[in-house]
N, C-alpha and C positions, 0 to 999 in steps of 0.2 A: 205838353204834348211832345211825343217823340216822333221824329220824322227821319226815315231812311230812304234809300233808293226804291225799295219795294214795299215797305211797311210803314203805316202810320198808327201810333198807339194814342188813343184818346183817353185822358185820365179822369175817372170819376172819383171824387174825394173819398178817403177812408176805405179804399178797396185794395190796399196793397200797391197802389199805383207807383209810388216812389221806388219801391223794390223792383217792380216790373220794368219801369223806364230805365233804371240803372242796369238791369240784366240785359235789356235789349241793346243798350249802348255798348255793353261789353261784347255782345254777340255780333252786332250788325254795324257798328260804327254809328253813322247818322248823327243827328243833333237834337237838342232840346229847344223847342219853340214855345215859350210860355209854359204855363201850368194850369190845369183845369180849364183850359180855354176851348172855345168852339173851333171847328176845322174851317180854315179859310177856303174860299170857293176855288182857288187855283189848284188845290190838292186833289180835287175830284176829277180833274181833266188829265191825270197822268197815269191812270191805270193802277193805282196803288191799292194795296189790301189794308183794310181798316180793322184794327183790334180795339176792343174795349174791355174794361174790367167791371166786375159786379160782385156783390156780397149779400149774404143772408140779411134781410132787412132788420130782423130782431137784433142780430149782432151788430149791424151797422150803427144803429142808434146808441147802443151801449158804448161802442168805440168812440163815436162822435162826442158823447157826453163825457166819457172818461178823459178824453184828450183835453176837453175844457177844464176838467177838474185839475189838470196839470198846468192850467193857465196858458193853454196853447190853442191855436187855430183861429181862422178868420171869423167863424161864427161866434166863438167865445168873445172875441174882441168887439164884435158889433153889438152883441146884446148886453154886455156888461159895462161898456164904457160910453160916456156921454160926449161923443165927438162926431164930426161930420166927415172924417176921412174914410176912405175905403168904401164909398158908396157907389163907385163906378161912374164918376162924372165924365170920364173920357169916353168910355165905351157906350154908355146909354144915359145921356144927360137928362132925358125926360124921367126915366125910372129913378135916377139919382135925386132929382128934384122932389119927386114924390116921397122918396125915402127920407130926404131932408125934412120935409114937412111932418112926416109921421115920427121923426126922431124926437120931437118935442114932447111926445106922449110916451116915450119909451120909459121902462122902469128897470134901469140897470141893477138897482139894489135887490129887486125881487129875483131877477135872473141870477145874480151873483150867489144868492142863498141856495139855489138849486145845485150849485157846483161845490157845496160846502164839504163834502166827504165822498171820495170815490168808492167807499165801501158801504155807503148808505143807500139801500134800495129805494127807500121812500123819497129821498132827494132825487134820484133818477126818475122815478115815476112822476114827481111833481114837475120836473123839467120836461118830461115827455108830453104831458098834457098841455103845458104851455106851448110847446112846439107845434101842436095841432089845434090850438085854439085861435079862432079868427080874431080875437081881441089882440093877440100878440104876433100875428103872422107878418106884419110889416116890420117888426123888429129884426127879422132874420135877414133882410136885405136880399140882394141878387135878383130883385124883381119878383120874388115869390109872392109877396103880399098883394101886389097889383095884378097878378095873374088869376084868372078864373080857376086854374088848376088847384090853387090853394084851398078851394072849397071842397074838392073831391079827392085830393091826393096829398101825400106828405112831401117833405123836402127831398127825400131820396128819389122819388118818382119825378119830381120837377127837374132835378139836376140830370137824371137819366135822359129825360126827354130833350132837355136843352142841349146836352152834349152829343147825344147819339141819334137824334131824330130831326134836327134842324140843319138840313144839308148845306144850305148856303148862309148860315148864320141868322136866318130870319125866324123870329119866334112869335110873330103876331098871331098866326093861325093857331099855334100851339096854346098861346095864352088865352085864346077865346074859348077853349074847350071847357065845357061845364058838365058833361055827362060821361060816366065811366065807359059806356058803350062806344061813344065817339073817341074817347082816349085810346081804347083798344084798337080801333080801326086805324086811327092816325099812326100809332106806333107800328102796326103791321105794315102799313104802306110806306112809312118814311124812315124806319130804322136802317141805317146804312152800315152798321157794324157787321163785318163778315164772320168774325170769330170772337167769342167772349172768353176771358180768363177769369175763373172763379176763385175768390179769395180762400175758400175752405180747402181747395186743392190747387193752390196757386202754381207751383212749379209744373205739375203734371199737365194742367190745362194750358199753361204757357207753352210747354213743349209741343202739345197737341196742336195748338193754334198755329205755331210756326211750321209744323209738319204739313198741316192743311194748306199753308201758304207757300209750300214748296221749299221750305228751309229745313233740312235735316241736320240734327246736331249729333255729334259724337258722344259716346258715353262719358268721356273725360270732360267735355264741355258741359254736359248736363250736371255732372258731379260738382263742377266748379261753380255753376249758378246756384245749386242747392246749398252750397256752403256759404253763400253771401249773407251777411247779417241784414235783418229787417230794419227799415228806417221809419221815423215818425210814428212809433207805436206809443200807446199810453202806458202809464206806470202799473196798470192793473189788467190782468186777464179777465175777460168777462165770463159770466156763468148765467145764461139767460133764465134758467129756472129759478135763480135766486132773485134776479132783478125784476122779473115780470110776474104780476098776478094775472088772473084770468081776464080782467077788464082791460088792462094795458096790453096784454097779448092780443086781444081781439081788436083793439084800436089799431095796432100795426097791420093786422090782417086786412082791415077795412081800408086803411089809408095807402098801403103799399101793395094792393091786390094785383096790380098789373105785373109787377116784378115777381111776386110770389107765384102767380099762375104761370108766367112765362118760363121761369127757371125751376119750378117744382120745389120751392122751399117749404119746409114743414115747421109748424109752430113748435116752440120749445117744449110745451107740455105733451106733445105727441111723439117726441123723439125717444128712442130706446136708450 
């Protein structure tokens, strides 16, 4: 998370958030307070403006998988290694204990096979179906498998709701949601992000978000930010029409429907 005098940026994984937080640091000073973490309750009492980042769900899953093919990322480490570290014992001991119990049934070798080749679309789709199979949902960690949301939504929506819609770090009500209509209502009532930065137009939406927050950048500053190199990218650029077939494309449409509808994302097969 990035925190400055006026702006708080909440980081959603694999949405260009490292690049955004570095740009904000360059522009506004401020400080980094953890990463991919929920907003602490005290920040809501100081009149700050909240920014969040988002990404096309079809591209998000390719990026998450490709990052794992490079043997990187927390998700990759959780699903492919037989250890009990990184389960969140400090932040949520109950969820960590449940993850510990389910870890005995984890199949790291099967997960590892899905990361065999970053250019293998069939490996990606095999991974994708495991990601959305209730048999494997506890392997993903983060409390996802124990949440009722895992039955109706994917990991992207779960992380989105956890980071952007749990204002005081409380997730019990969110975890109890088991119907899509309830999920939509909850998001509408509880999302506290004032402006979103979209990965596919990262710099322009960042500048727009800052302008709407009352922060005007000079042309030189904008050019400086646009020249900054990206961080934490995978070794392969994605091509959704190669990685997805009709069934896997529809799977994402069903599981990430909230984000697709809210931000107007279009399935790969329907793009020009």
